[in-house]
Backbone bond lengths (Angstrom), bond angles and torsions (degrees), N, CA, C in turn:
res aa  C-N    CA-C-N  psi(-1)  N-CA   C-N-CA  omega(-1)  CA-C   N-CA-C  phi
1 M - - - 1.450 - - 1.520 108.47 -
2 Y 1.310 117.04 128.46 1.446 121.49 -174.20 1.553 110.93 -75.79
3 Y 1.317 117.07 -37.98 1.487 121.82 176.28 1.494 110.74 -121.00
4 R 1.324 117.74 141.00 1.428 119.61 176.16 1.523 109.92 -67.72
5 H 1.334 115.22 -38.74 1.467 122.32 174.99 1.520 108.95 -137.82
6 H 1.295 116.40 135.04 1.470 123.21 174.97 1.489 108.28 -122.11
7 V 1.331 117.96 115.32 1.432 122.01 -171.82 1.549 111.78 -110.54
8 F 1.284 117.15 123.32 1.459 121.10 -178.72 1.539 109.21 -111.58
9 F 1.318 115.20 123.67 1.460 123.30 177.04 1.534 109.50 -101.81
10 C 1.314 118.85 122.65 1.444 121.70 172.02 1.532 107.25 -70.59
11 T 1.319 115.43 123.72 1.465 121.11 178.26 1.511 109.98 -123.10
12 N 1.322 116.80 27.28 1.455 122.53 -174.39 1.527 110.26 -66.14
13 Q 1.353 115.65 139.40 1.478 121.84 171.27 1.503 109.05 -116.89
14 R 1.325 115.85 117.41 1.485 121.17 -178.69 1.541 108.62 -101.91
15 E 1.330 113.86 153.93 1.453 120.90 173.37 1.539 106.54 -91.02
16 G 1.299 115.50 157.13 1.459 120.29 176.96 1.503 113.99 84.71
17 D 1.343 115.00 -157.05 1.499 119.71 -174.07 1.531 115.36 -93.84
18 R 1.308 117.13 -8.11 1.503 117.16 178.92 1.523 109.99 -65.24
19 P 1.337 115.60 140.06 1.503 117.94 178.92 1.533 110.15 -65.49
20 C 1.338 113.83 152.40 1.460 118.50 174.61 1.556 105.98 -147.37
21 C 1.305 114.75 155.43 1.468 121.19 -177.56 1.502 111.27 -64.18
22 Q 1.324 119.32 -35.18 1.437 119.26 -178.36 1.521 114.06 -66.02
23 Q 1.347 117.83 -20.73 1.474 121.83 174.02 1.520 110.12 -62.83
24 H 1.289 118.96 -19.89 1.442 125.43 -177.12 1.500 115.66 -105.93
25 G 1.359 114.92 17.13 1.464 119.96 179.50 1.498 116.33 74.98
26 A 1.333 116.38 29.53 1.482 118.75 -174.09 1.506 112.70 -58.61
27 Q 1.319 119.72 -41.00 1.491 120.54 -178.31 1.534 110.36 -63.15
28 D 1.320 117.75 -44.28 1.446 120.17 179.01 1.545 111.36 -61.48
29 L 1.291 117.32 -40.36 1.469 120.03 -178.26 1.507 110.61 -76.61
30 R 1.323 119.57 -29.70 1.445 121.16 171.02 1.530 110.99 -64.88
31 D 1.330 116.20 -41.08 1.496 121.67 178.01 1.512 108.97 -64.14
32 Y 1.308 117.54 -37.97 1.497 121.13 175.89 1.509 110.80 -62.09
33 A 1.311 117.23 -48.14 1.459 121.01 179.27 1.524 111.82 -59.86
34 K 1.336 116.55 -42.95 1.447 120.64 179.47 1.559 110.75 -62.88
35 A 1.302 114.55 -42.91 1.498 117.75 178.84 1.515 111.85 -65.94
36 R 1.326 118.77 -37.66 1.460 122.54 178.72 1.513 111.33 -64.90
37 I 1.328 116.67 -44.58 1.430 121.56 -179.76 1.520 111.52 -62.82
38 K 1.322 115.12 -40.73 1.477 120.48 176.79 1.508 108.80 -65.65
39 A 1.318 119.99 -47.37 1.465 122.83 -179.69 1.530 113.03 -60.48
40 L 1.291 116.86 -31.02 1.455 121.81 -179.95 1.530 111.43 -84.83
41 G 1.299 117.94 -1.06 1.487 123.01 -179.82 1.502 112.25 70.31
42 L 1.334 116.45 30.01 1.478 120.39 -175.73 1.566 113.06 -108.06
43 A 1.340 115.07 5.06 1.476 118.74 -178.72 1.506 110.97 -85.68
44 G 1.335 115.63 143.36 1.443 121.03 172.66 1.487 117.11 117.93
45 P 1.300 117.92 175.22 1.472 121.18 -177.77 1.514 113.19 -53.56
46 G 1.295 117.48 136.93 1.432 121.51 -178.85 1.523 112.56 81.46
47 K 1.286 118.47 -3.64 1.460 122.22 -176.41 1.546 109.63 -122.86
48 V 1.340 116.29 -119.33 1.451 120.24 -174.48 1.526 109.53 -122.25
49 R 1.331 116.67 139.65 1.470 120.56 173.53 1.536 106.21 -126.28
50 I 1.366 114.11 132.59 1.468 122.70 176.31 1.506 107.03 -106.66
51 N 1.332 116.82 125.58 1.440 122.54 -178.27 1.525 113.37 -127.31
52 T 1.298 116.18 156.08 1.449 123.47 171.99 1.522 105.91 -92.42
53 A 1.372 114.74 139.64 1.422 120.90 174.80 1.516 110.13 -125.18
54 G 1.323 115.21 153.09 1.435 119.35 170.58 1.512 110.42 -72.70
55 C 1.277 117.07 -163.17 1.448 122.09 -177.87 1.543 110.39 -57.18
56 M 1.293 115.12 128.99 1.497 120.65 174.95 1.483 111.15 -107.29
57 D 1.334 116.42 12.50 1.460 126.16 172.79 1.545 113.00 58.36
58 R 1.298 116.31 34.63 1.473 120.58 172.42 1.533 111.13 -132.43
59 C 1.309 113.75 27.28 1.497 118.96 -176.54 1.496 115.09 -56.53
60 E 1.354 117.26 -31.63 1.438 120.65 178.61 1.576 110.27 -61.31
61 E 1.320 116.84 -23.22 1.455 121.30 -178.52 1.568 110.43 -100.71
62 G 1.311 113.94 3.88 1.432 120.25 -166.00 1.547 116.94 -86.19
63 P 1.287 113.28 179.95 1.448 126.25 3.82 1.491 112.92 -69.05
64 V 1.350 117.16 156.01 1.411 119.26 -175.97 1.538 111.28 -131.87
65 L 1.366 113.41 155.72 1.405 122.25 170.46 1.529 107.16 -143.98
66 V 1.330 114.49 155.54 1.480 118.84 178.62 1.571 108.26 -127.86
67 V 1.297 114.19 140.14 1.502 121.39 178.85 1.508 108.35 -112.17
68 Y 1.356 112.62 121.11 1.480 120.66 174.39 1.497 109.19 -107.76
69 P 1.324 119.40 150.14 1.427 127.68 20.17 1.523 112.66 -87.46
70 E 1.323 120.14 -5.98 1.457 119.57 -173.24 1.517 112.18 -72.10
71 G 1.300 119.86 -22.68 1.481 123.01 -177.39 1.477 113.59 70.81
72 V 1.309 115.98 33.45 1.471 120.92 -178.74 1.520 110.08 -91.76
73 W 1.327 115.70 125.41 1.467 123.42 -178.33 1.513 108.79 -98.38
74 Y 1.339 116.31 133.61 1.468 122.91 177.71 1.520 109.02 -125.35
75 T 1.353 110.65 155.64 1.454 120.22 164.19 1.510 107.16 -116.95
76 Y 1.292 118.93 163.26 1.486 121.15 -175.26 1.532 107.24 -156.50
77 V 1.334 114.62 165.36 1.436 119.98 179.48 1.532 113.63 -122.36
78 D 1.348 114.24 -37.09 1.473 118.01 -172.52 1.512 110.51 -150.66
79 E 1.366 116.34 -176.28 1.433 121.39 178.55 1.521 113.67 -60.16
80 E 1.327 116.38 -32.87 1.476 119.54 179.25 1.563 109.85 -63.65
81 D 1.305 117.94 -38.33 1.487 120.55 177.33 1.534 109.02 -66.93
82 I 1.342 118.10 -44.21 1.426 122.18 -179.64 1.554 108.86 -61.47
83 E 1.304 114.95 -45.03 1.485 119.42 178.71 1.542 112.06 -58.58
84 E 1.331 115.80 -39.05 1.460 120.74 179.25 1.537 108.26 -64.98
85 I 1.285 118.49 -44.24 1.480 122.26 179.96 1.513 109.28 -63.38
86 V 1.330 118.12 -44.33 1.447 122.90 178.12 1.561 108.99 -58.16
87 Q 1.318 116.38 -58.52 1.452 119.31 -176.03 1.485 115.50 -66.33
88 E 1.299 118.33 -42.13 1.484 121.08 -174.56 1.541 109.98 -79.79
89 H 1.332 115.03 -53.37 1.507 118.14 -172.91 1.510 112.30 -83.63
90 L 1.325 115.89 -53.36 1.457 118.44 -171.81 1.491 113.67 -78.64
91 V 1.304 117.82 -29.70 1.458 121.20 174.74 1.529 112.06 -92.01
92 G 1.341 114.52 -52.10 1.466 121.45 -174.04 1.495 118.99 -88.04
93 G 1.337 116.43 -13.42 1.486 120.93 179.17 1.543 113.90 74.44
94 R 1.341 116.00 18.68 1.479 118.73 -179.38 1.521 109.03 -112.66
95 I 1.342 117.55 128.63 1.445 122.57 179.06 1.525 108.46 -67.32
96 V 1.312 115.65 137.69 1.471 122.05 177.51 1.494 107.48 -88.82
97 E 1.331 117.36 92.13 1.455 121.17 -174.60 1.491 115.94 -60.66
98 R 1.333 117.84 -31.50 1.461 117.89 -175.46 1.545 112.07 -73.41
99 L 1.361 116.26 -17.82 1.480 120.16 176.53 1.510 113.11 -105.12
100 R 1.316 117.62 -6.72 1.469 122.09 -177.39 1.519 109.02 -72.20
101 L 1.365 113.33 135.84 1.444 119.20 175.01 1.511 110.53 -71.43
102 G 1.299 116.88 150.14 1.471 121.79 -173.28 1.505 117.00 -58.42
103 R 1.310 117.74 -31.94 1.481 119.52 177.14 1.510 107.24 -133.78
104 D 1.283 117.04 144.67 1.428 122.68 -172.03 1.552 116.01 -95.38
105 T 1.318 114.02 -5.17 1.454 115.98 175.58 1.524 107.20 -133.23
106 P 1.302 115.97 136.95 1.476 120.57 179.40 1.507 110.98 -65.09
């Protein structure tokens, strides 16, 4: 396995009235996660990679991110939620149940 954890943030911006993750500041929160992982010395091969993803088709539940290889889907609101995912899941290996989406596969 090349990365211990690979995290994909949906940063999709939709036109019209349909919800999208970018309406909730997804790019800024993805940037926050990337900076935190780097600051903690967890970035790079064998560690954690933070990526941007296009639409993951769960925007109504969003904003969303998914952590692989576990395939755990999360929603979040702010930097505190992202910090909890970083500390609990990516550092500690514990799923953050309060932020976990109800089903892990669409």
